[in-house]
N, C-alpha and C positions, 0 to 999 in steps of 0.2 A: 594599633594599626590605624593610620589616618585614612581619610576618604580616598586620597590619591592612591595609596597602597592597595586599598580594597579594590579600586577600579582596575589597577594593574593586574591584581591576582585573578579577578573575574575575567578580564580580557584574556589572560594567559590560558586558563584552564577550560574556558568555554568557547570564546570567539575564535581563537587561533585554530584549534582543531576543526571547528565547524567550517571555517572558510577553506582550509586546506582540503578537508573531505569533500566539500561541495565542488571545488575545482577539479579534484580527481574524478569524481563521478561525471562532471560535465565533459571532461576530456576522454575518459576511458570506459565508463560503465562497468558493470560487473566483470571481473577477470575470470573468465570461464575455466582457465587452466590452472588457477591457483586455489588453494584450500579456502573454503568459504564458511563462515560460522552458521549461515542459514542452512547449508547442506548438513552440517553437524547437528543442528537442531532437528532437522527432518529425520536423520538417522536415529537419534535418541527417541523421538516420538514414535517412529515406526517400531523400534524395539519394545517400547512400553505397550504399544497397541497389540503386538503379537502375543505378549506374555500376560497382559492384564485384561484384555477385552474378551473374556470368556468366563463361563461359570456364573456364579452369583455375585451380587453387589457390584455390577458393572458401573452403575451411576456413581457410587461412592469411589470406586477406583478411578473413574474418569475425573471426578472432582479433585482427587488427590494429585494426579499429574497436572491438571489444569492450574492448580495453585502452586504445587511444589516445584515444577520445572521453571516457571517464571521467577519464583523467589530464589531458586538456586542460581539462575542466570544473573539476577540482580546482585546477589552476594558475590558470585565469582567475578563479575565485572567490577564491583567495588574493590575487591581485593587486588585485582589486576591494576586498577587505576592507582590505588594507594601504593602498591609495591613498585610500580614503574616510576612513580614520583619520587619515592625514596631512593631508588637507584640513581636517577638524575631527571630533572625536569624535561630535558630533551627527549629522554626515553618515553616519558608520559606523552609528550606532544606527538611523537611518532605513533604510539599505540592508539591514542585517542583519535587521531586523524584517520588511521586505517579503519577503525571501527565505524566512524562516521561515513567513510567511503563505502564500507560494506553495508551499512544500514540504509543508505539512500539508493533508490532504484529508478530515478527519473530517466537517466540516459538509456538504460536498458529497456525501460517501459516504452519509451518513444521509439527506440530502435526496433524492438520486437514488433510493435504495431506497424512500423514502416515496412518491415520484411514481409509481413502478411500482404499488405497492399501491393508491394512490388511484385511478389510472387503471383498474386491473382492477376495483375495487369500484364505481366510478361510471359507467364507460363500456363495460364489458363485456370479454369474453375477447380478442377480436381486438385491441382497443386496448391491453390489458395486454400481450399478446405483442409488439406493435410497440414499446411503450415499454421493455420489458425488453431488446429487442435493442440498445438504445443503450448498455447497460452490461455486457453479457456477450458472450462469444465463441461460445457454443453456438447452434445453430439453434433459434429460438423459435417457429417457425410452427405447430408441432403440439402445443405444450405445454399440458397441462390446468392449471387453476388451482393445484392442489397443487404442480405442478412449478415454476410461476412463483414462488410463495411460497418454495419451497426454493431456487431460483436466487438470489433476492434475499438470503436469509439467509446462504447460502454466500458470496456476493460480499461482504456486509458483514463477515463473519468474516475471510475471506482478506485483504481490503483494509485491515482494521484493522491487520494486520501490515505489509503492503506500503506503505500510504499514511499510516500514523500512527506506529506504534511504531518501525519500522525507520528512517524519516527522523529521528525524534527521537533514536534510538540513535546514529546517525552524527553528528548535530548535537552531541551530548554529547562525542563523540570529537574532533571537529575543526571545530566551528562550522558556519556555513552553507555554506562551500566543500565540506566533507565531506558535508553533507546533499544538496547539488546533485549531487555525484559519484554518490551512491547513486541519486538520482532518474534520472540518465542511465543507469545500469546497469539499473534497473528498467524504464525505457522501452525500452531495447534488447531486453530479454527479452520484453516485451509485444508488440513489433513483429516480432521475428525468432526468438523462441524456440519455433518450431513444429517438429514432427517430419515434416512432409510433404516432398515432393520438392524444393520450392523453397527451403526454409529448413534442411533437415536438416544440411547442411554449413556453410552461411554463418552460421547462427544458433546453432550448438552451443556455441561459446565464450561467447556472451552468456548462454545459458541456464545453463551451469555456473557462471559468475561470479555470476549472480543467486542461484543456490542457495547458494553459499558465503557471500555477504554476508548472506543472510537466515537463516542457520542459527541464530544466537543470537536475533535479534529475533523469529522465529516462535515459539520456545519460551518466550521472555519474554512474548510476547503471550498465549499460551495460559495461562501461569501467572497473569497479571494478570486475564484473563477469568474464570478459575476462582475467583479470590478475589472478584471483583466480583459474580459471579452464583452464588455458592457454593450447592451442594446436595450432599447426602451421596453419596459415591462418585464425585465429579466427577474427581478425579485418577486414579483407577483407570480410569475411562471413557476419559480422554485417552490413558493408556498403552496401553490395549487397541486403540484405533481409529486413533490418529494415524499409525502406521507402515503402515497398510493403504492409505493414499493413494499414488497414483503419484508425486506430488511429495514430495521429502524434507522439505519445510517446510509446505506448505499444509494438510496433515492435522492439524497441531497447533491452529491457531486454529479450523478447521472442526469438529474433534472437540470442542473446548471449547464452541463455540456449540451444537452438537447435544446435548452433555451438559447444558448449562444449560437448554435448552428441552425436554429429554427427547423428542427427535424423531429422525428418520432423514434423513441427507443421502446424497448419492452416487447410484449407480445409472447406468443407460445414458443417454447423451445424444449428440446428433449435432453434430460439429464439422467445419465445412468439408466437408459431405456425407459424412463418415466416422463410422460408429457407434463410439463409445468406451464400453467397459464399465468404469465406475468402481466400485470396491468400495463397499459400503454402510458408512456411518458411523452407528452406532446401530442399534437394532432396533425401536423404537417407531414404526411406520408410521402415525402419527396424522394427522388433518387439521390444517392450519396456518391461521392467521388473522392479521388485523391486530394482534391482541394480541401475537403472537409478534414481529412487527416492532418494536412499541413497546418490548418488553423488550430485544430486541437493540440498539435504539438507545440505551437506557439503559446497557447494558453498554459500548458503544462510547464513549459520552461519559465514563463513569467511568474506563475504561482510559486514554483520552487525558489526562484531568486528572491521574490518578495518575502517569502517566509524566512529565508536566511537573513535578509536585511532587517526584518522585524525583530528577530532574536538578537541580532547584533545591537540594534537600537535600544531594546529593552535593557540589555545588560550594560549598555553604556550610560544609562541614566539612573539605574537603581543603585 
């Protein structure tokens, strides 16, 4: 196979589904009325948790599903990719594009954040708190407006890594099977990665694996965010505050967003009836507004587009 043929093959199996999936997400976001693989992942994890998170050896059983479910997802995705290609390349393109579409969450992330802001500004504080509770794990019942804006912006920053750059990073490494494997790991962490009594042992392996897989994507996300919303001192700001976060990864995109907006994130919040004292990211404790959300949305859109273009460029030159 000559170099031109190799380029055409790589272009076909990687770049075409990537561009189609990106455009579908840009236009439509998650299709709420259609079956979604992440919902299936959640159902599988919930079944495993009900049947295995009891009795002895909880940590061992948690490690078993933390490793076994992502491997099963990777193998199933590989068989699906191979089988669809054997049927016809056009079938593969459709299947791969749909999974890229499902694996990206940028449109829905921006849309959900915007719904919270619009609800707060048009329907009042109580409605805004309730709408925020749909997308964050913290207790929202007593949050003032400023904390609601902060929660939205923190979520947009953190999930830009988890829901956009990281899935694309693993897609670049192994196509949609690797992308879905990452999504399974991330779903495991979001459902089991808590430090309370119920999940401390059963979910610890899922949480650690998620930390490992997000190590590079989180830092790449912060770098791309800093470039897209550049202001003087942004990289020093990220270096100063990123490691103060309890998570080894979340502090990077959150500090990048706080630096871009020149605001302060973090502080105390209640999770599952427990007060959690998070360190502050930034020092400018200013009021936030819908303008900050709009700027954050532009940053998210830019980072998503740049990541897609980077993958296309890399595959065009290797």
